[in-house]
C-alpha positions, -999 to +999 in steps of 0.1 A: +302+557-551+322+528-546+326+518-506+365+529-497+375+487-498+364+487-530+388+513-549+423+518-554+435+533-521+425+506-498+456+485-511+474+516-513+466+526-480+476+495-463+510+489-490+517+525-469+508+512-435+528+481-441+558+498-450+556+517-421+546+490-391+577+472-407+595+509-402+588+506-369+590+476-363+628+475-372+629+510-349+619+493-319+638+466-321+669+485-331+679+472-360+702+495-382+699+485-415+733+499-421+753+487-395+744+452-402+720+436-436+690+420-430+683+385-417+655+362-428+638+366-403+635+408-407+624+399-446+596+371-435+586+391-413+584+425-437+567+403-460+538+399-440+531+438-430+536+450-469+521+414-486+481+419-476+482+456-497+494+434-529+468+408-525+444+436-517+459+452-553+454+415-575+418+416-557+411+453-570+426+448-606+411+411-607+372+432-601+379+461-622+392+435-650+353+418-647+334+449-644+354+457-680+325+447-708 
């Protein structure tokens, strides 16, 4: 049995958690994207929250490709 960190579910959970954290950040700061567009700093913070999920997804894909004959 694979460990949870080596499965595909770990990056998916990180992606979902990053998106949820970004929306929570927007809610806590009181930013309404319908009234005012997101600024560069909002995009940077969103990328920092969502990015680790993509990194683990790339790592998982590389591990999967290396294990194939």
